[in-house]
C-alpha positions in Angstrom: -25.0 22.5 -0.7 -21.3 22.0 0.2 -18.9 21.8 -2.7 -15.2 20.9 -2.4 -13.3 21.5 -5.6 -9.8 20.2 -6.2 -7.4 21.4 -8.8 -3.7 21.1 -9.8 -3.5 17.5 -10.8 -1.7 16.4 -14.0 1.1 14.4 -15.5 4.6 14.7 -14.1 7.9 12.8 -14.4 9.3 11.0 -11.4 11.1 13.4 -9.1 8.9 16.3 -10.2 6.5 18.4 -8.2 2.8 19.3 -8.2 0.7 21.5 -6.0 -2.9 20.6 -5.4 -5.6 23.1 -4.2 -8.9 22.6 -2.6 -11.6 25.2 -1.9 -15.0 24.8 -0.3 -18.0 26.8 -1.3 -21.7 26.8 -0.5 -21.3 26.9 3.3 -21.4 29.7 5.9 -19.1 28.0 8.5 -15.5 26.9 8.6 -14.4 23.2 8.7 -12.2 22.1 11.6 -10.5 19.2 9.8 -9.5 19.1 6.1 -7.6 16.2 4.6 -6.2 14.9 1.4 -6.9 11.3 0.4 -5.9 9.3 -2.6 -7.1 6.2 -4.4 -5.0 4.3 -6.9 -6.5 1.8 -9.3 -7.5 -1.4 -7.6 -6.6 0.0 -4.2 -8.6 1.4 -1.3 -8.8 5.1 -0.6 -6.1 6.1 1.9 -5.4 9.3 3.9 -2.4 11.3 2.7 -2.3 14.3 5.0 -4.6 16.2 7.4 -4.7 19.8 8.8 -6.9 21.0 11.6 -7.9 24.3 13.1 -4.9 25.6 15.0 -2.5 24.3 12.4 -2.0 20.8 13.5 -0.8 18.6 10.6 -0.4 14.8 10.2 1.1 12.8 7.4 1.0 9.2 6.4 4.4 7.6 6.4 4.6 7.1 2.7 4.6 10.9 2.0 6.2 12.3 5.1 9.2 14.5 4.1 8.0 14.8 0.5 4.5 16.3 0.8 3.4 19.4 2.7 -0.2 20.3 3.6 -1.0 23.9 4.2 -3.7 26.5 3.8 -6.2 28.7 5.6 -8.6 26.3 7.1 -10.7 29.2 8.4 -11.3 30.1 4.7 -11.9 26.4 3.8 -8.9 26.4 1.5 -6.0 24.0 1.6 -3.1 22.9 -0.5 -0.9 19.9 -1.0 2.6 20.5 -2.2 4.0 17.3 -3.5 7.7 17.0 -4.2 9.9 14.1 -5.3 6.9 12.4 -6.8 7.2 8.7 -7.4 5.2 6.5 -9.8 3.5 4.9 -6.8 2.0 8.3 -6.0 -0.2 7.9 -9.1 -3.8 8.1 -8.0 -6.9 10.3 -7.9 -6.4 12.8 -5.0 -9.5 13.8 -3.0 -10.1 16.7 -0.7 -12.3 15.9 2.4 -13.5 18.0 5.2 -15.5 17.7 8.4 -16.1 19.3 11.8 -14.9 18.2 15.2 -17.4 15.6 16.5 -19.0 14.9 13.2 -18.4 11.4 11.8 -19.2 12.3 8.2 -16.8 13.9 5.7 -17.7 16.0 2.7 -15.8 15.0 -0.4 -14.6 16.6 -3.6 -14.7 15.0 -7.0 -11.0 14.3 -7.1 -8.1 15.3 -9.3 -5.9 12.9 -11.2 -2.2 12.8 -10.5 0.0 10.6 -12.8 3.7 10.2 -12.2 5.7 8.6 -15.1 8.9 6.7 -14.5 
């Protein structure tokens, strides 16, 4: 049974920083694609950043330059360094992972990030 566990969320003032972590367990293989998504109250879940085998990274426009995705995808562990946080970054942040060619993601339970103004 695959488990993705996020940690590192919390309450921070605008302009502050947080670092989220995600680790997978219960599997004997390495994911190829790991991503961070977020969902704010009343809004749809949206992708924040993605990292793939080989180190390719991709960011949504609303976080580019402020957030950095990193990690050892071969060990199924990724991070999201979030700097210059804004109140509109308030959301539940989810870790998601999949393999090349698979159309299904495995999801974590999420971690709450709240940015006060």
